[in-house]
N, C-alpha and C positions, 0 to 999 in steps of 0.2 A: 599517452598510451598508443603506443606504435602496434600497427596491424599489418602483417603481409599476407598476401592473396598465395593461396597453394598453385598448383599448375596444372589441375586435372582440366578434361574437356570441358567447354562452357556453353552454355545454350542462351535463352532469350535474356536480352536486356532489360532490367527492370526499375531502376532507382529514380525516383522523381519526388518533387517535395512532398506531393499529394500521394505519394504511393501509399496503398493499403498493404500490411504485413500480416496476413492471416495468423500465421503462428504466433505473431506478438499478442494478437488479442487472446488465443487461449491460453499464453502465459498468465495473462491477468487472473485468469480463474485458478492457476496453481498456486500463485501470490495469495490469492485471498484464502484457498484452502489451507496454506501453509500456517498463515495466522489462525485460522480456525483451530487446527490441532494443536497449534501451541496454546491456546486459552481452554481448550477442553482435555488437555493432559490430565492423566489420573494417577494418584499416588500408589495405585495398587497395582500397576503397570511395572513389568520388571525393569529392572535398574536401566541397560541401554536404550530400551525404546522410551521409557520416562525422560531421562537426560538428554536423549536426541531430540524430542518432542518440546522440551523445555526450550530448545533454541530456535524453534520454527518461526519466531519471530522475523527472521530473515526475508520472510515474504513482503516485509516493510521496504527492504531494500529493494527487492525486485520492482515494486511500485515506483520507487524515488528513481532509479535507473532508467524505467521504461519512460516516466514523466518528461525526466530531462531530454531522452531521446525523441520523443514525439513532439513535443512543444518545439523544439529546434528543428526537426524535419519540416514541421508545419509551417512555421513562420519564422525562421532565420533568413529567408532570402528576401522576405516582403515586408520584415518589420520596419516600423515607422514611429517616430515621435511625434503624430500629429494627433488632433483630437479626434478625427473621424476614424482613424484608423485604430486608436487606441479604444475607442467606446465599441467599436465591432468586436475587437478582441476581448475586452472585459465581458462583453455580452455573450460570447460563445464559451466563455468559462464558466460563468454564471448558470448558462443551460446545462452544462452537462453536470456542475457539481452541485449547486446550491438547492435545486427544488426537493429531491428526496433528502437531503440531508436536514433542510429547514421542516420538512414534514415530521420527520422522525424525532427531531429535535422538541418540537411543538408538542407531539404525542407522549413523549418520555415526562416533559414536565407537567403536562396536563394530568396525566395519570398520576405523578406524585402530588400533585395539588388535590385531587380527588378522593384517592385511596391510600396516599402515602406509599412508601417504597423503601429502597436503599439510601442510607443519608448521603452516601457517596454522589449521588444524583446532585445534591445542593451544595456540596463541597463544605469548605470550614467557615462557612459565614453565616449570618443570620438574615442576609439580604437576597431572598431568592429571585428577587427580579433583577438585581445585577447580576447573578449567575446567569439567568437567561440571556441576558444582553451580551456577557462576554461569550456566551456559547453561540449566539445567532451570529456574531461579527467574527468568529474564529479569534477571538482575542485571547480566549482560556488558554491556549496551547503556551503562552509566554509565561504562566504561573505554574511552578511545580504542584503547589496544593490544589490548584483546580483542574489540571490537565485531563482527569478522567471524569469530570464531571459531564452531565448531560448523555449523550451518545458517546461513552467513554473512548472507542478507539477513535472518535474523530478529531483528537489531537493531531493526527496526521495530515488532516485537513489544513491547519493552521501552518505546518510546514510547506504543503503544496502550495497554498495561497500567496506565501512568501516569495514563491519561486515564480507563479505566475506574473505577480507583480512587477518582479525585478526583471525577468525575463527579456522583454522587448529594450531595456537599457542595456543589459549583457551583451544580447545579440548587435545592438549597433556599436558597441564598445570592441566586441571581438572582430567586426567588419573592419574597424580602423586598425587594429593591431592584434594579430592571433595569439600574440603572448599573454592578451588579457585573458585568455582560457585558464592561464595558470595564475596570474595577478590578481585576480577578481576573487576566487576562493581563499586566497591567503588574506584578503583584505576584509571577506565576510567572517572568516574564522578570528581575524585580530579583533574585528568589531564585537562579535560574541564574548570573545575573553574580557574584553573591557568592560562590557555590560555585568559580567558575572563578577569583575573585581569591584565595580563600583557598587552593585545592588546587592550582593551577597552581604553587604553590613548592614542592609535593612530587612525589616520584617512586613512583606508586602504580598501577601499569599505565595510566598515564594518566587517571586517576580526574579528570573535568572538566578535561581537560587545557589547553585554550584555547578562545578565542570561537568559532572556525571549528567545533570540535567541537560547542559547545553549540547553536549556531544551525543545525546541519545534522542531529547525529545524537540530541538530546535532547528530549524534550517539552517543557522549560523553555524551550527555544529555540525550538519550534516550535509552541507552543500555541495562536498566533494563527491556525492554520490550522483547529483543531478549534473554536475560538470563531466564527470565520465560519461553519461548519458549523451550530453551534448557533444562532446568529442566523437562519440560514436556517430553520432547524426552527420557531423562535420564531414568524416571519413567516408560514410556512405553515398552523401551528395557529391562528393568531390571526385570520388574514384568510378562511379557508376558502374559499379561491378554487376556481372553476369551470373547467374545460377552456376554452381559447380556441383561435381557429382558426391566427392568425397567429405564426409562432415568430420573435418579436422578442427574448426574452430569449435563445433558442436561439443565434441568429445571435450577438446581441451576446457572449454567454460564448464562442463559438468564435473570434471574431476577437479576445477579449480574451486567451484562451490562445494564440492564434497569435501577437500580440504579445509577450506573457511569454515563448515559446518563442524567437522571433527577438532577443528582447534577449540571453537567455542565450548564444546561437549567436553572437553578433555582439560579447560582450564581449572584448577583448583577454586572451589567456589568460596572458602574460608567464611560462609557466614551469609555470601550473597546469594541472590536466589538465581541468577543467569549467569553464565559465563560473559554475556554481554556487559555485565556491569564491573568485569574487571580491565583494568587499564587497556591491557593488549588485547582483551576483547573486543572494546571500542575500536582500537585501530583496526583488527581483524574484518569487524563490521561495518566499519565507516571507510576503507580503502582496499583491502584484499579482496572482500566478498563483492563489491561493487565491479571491479577490474575483472573477476571471473564472469559476472553476470553479462557484461557488456560483451565480453568474448561469446559467450552462449548466446547472445542476442544476434552478434555478426552472424554466426553460424547459421541460426535459424533464418536469417534473410539472404543468405548467399548459397547455402548448401542445401542439397537434398538430403533427407534424412528421414528415418522412421519417426523420430522424435517432431519434425517439422510438419510430417503428413499428419501424425496423431493431433497436434496441436491446432492444424486447419481443418480439422474433420467439423461438421456440421455441428454436431454435440458440444465440441469445446467451444466452437463460435458463440453459440447462444450461452454457455455457462461462461463466457469469457465477458460478453456482453452484459449480462445480468451479476456480475462480480462484484461491481461496485456496492450493489444494493446488498448483496449478500456479505460483503465486508461490513455494511453499516447496521446490519441485523444481526449478525453471528452471535452478538451478545448486547442485551438490553432487553427492552419490554417485550418485543416480539418473539427474540429467543427465549424469555423466561416462560411466555406462554407456551411454545412449542417443548421447550424441556418438561414442563408439567405434564403436559399430555403424552410426551413419549416415555416418562418414568411410569407414568400411570398405566398405560398400555403393557409394557413389559412385566411390571408387577402383576397384572390381571392375567396376563399369558403364565408367568411363572406358578402363579397358584392354580390356574386351570391344571398344569402339569401335575402338581402335588394333590390335587383332589382327584384326578384320575389316576393315581400310584405310578405315576411318570417321573418319579424323582429324578431318577438319572439323567432327564434331558437336561435340566437347570445345571446340574452338575459339570455336565461336557459343555455348557456355555458359559460365557463371561458376559456378565450382565454389563458391565461398564462398556465393553465392546459394541454390545447390540445397541444400548441407550446412545452412543456417540454416533453410530451408524446411523439410526433412525432420526436423531435430530439433523445429522447433515443432510439427509436426503430431504426432509421435510423443508429445512432453510432453503435449500436449493429450488424447491418447488415454487415455494412462496416468493423467493427472488426472482424467478422468470415471470411469475405472475404480474409484480409489481412493476418487472422492466417493462412487460409488454403494454399494461393498461396504465401504468403512471409514468415511468421514467421517460420512454422513448417518446409518447405524445409531447409530453411536458417541453423536454429537450428541444424538439423540432417547431414546437408552438413557439417558445421564446426566440429561436434562432430566425424564425421567418419573420417576427413582430419587430414593431419600432421601438421596441425598449432601448433605452439609452440612445437612439438615435437623436441627432440635433435636429429641433423644430425648424422648419423655415418661416 
């Protein structure tokens, strides 16, 4: 992906490996909100809205490209294949991802064992301990039949963890030969294709079941998104760009994303649930969309714009930092509780209107929209509280601890 700078007047220099880009923290919240509205889409919405929200799974692509960019920015220049470096690297990744995921996974299974719940939590097996094990160690994401067990949306963490484990090796290889930035994703794709060709002949809980599963739910099928993010990071590190006034790349990125989503929306479903499941939908989601996302990110890094200012605001920073928890809880046991409370509250209010001869008020309101807004607000409030009281303190504690460090 080649990017060329515009020529407007420039200001202060900013690009370093440890640079913090506030707008990209704000983007995390937008990505999580996209996935939320995808999952809370309603059949009673009008066609264009319902069909568009159906494809808001694209928030996952925003996450994958951002992960490729941030990990490359932070670790590319200092990556080593040494025990001490790798231990610290893994400790930082565990501190960022694992505590809240483990807490919510254990909570999900505990409640299932105590009071029952959706059968999907346990998957298609009679061994709940096995399913719990596969969830705790991110292995369930390799099995089509089990990918939505436990914290359902956590299948994306299997994809992320594959990238985290391979990233240092990838960085070393790219340092030796920049062409590996092209060769490596091709090799990973070929590995994934080979796995499908071999294991699709066996029935092992859908282990590499088919090509649709490969290209939508596994790192090997979606690795290009991470490599596009890495390419962006290398451009940023090498060019040491400065802020510019005109939002050229920001605009191009937004238009490219709108085009990609439009393609997904207007692809014929032919019995498919999403445009993503169409062969060209996979190509659009895994290649066209991440290129547009990378262009947008580049604009948010080097250009002054209303969008950069908005995403860098105090509110969006807080929502961005708590977005990981929001993503983990927006469906599941906590969300179910919030949804029940929200539905009961809305029903109570509508009954009050009816009892006070104000029937015209509910007629003017869409209870589905009110319900989604209330759930959205409450989930964000819970996410912020959990971020402040649990995620942030645990993250800092693990990073400062001697966990995984070699004993003398």
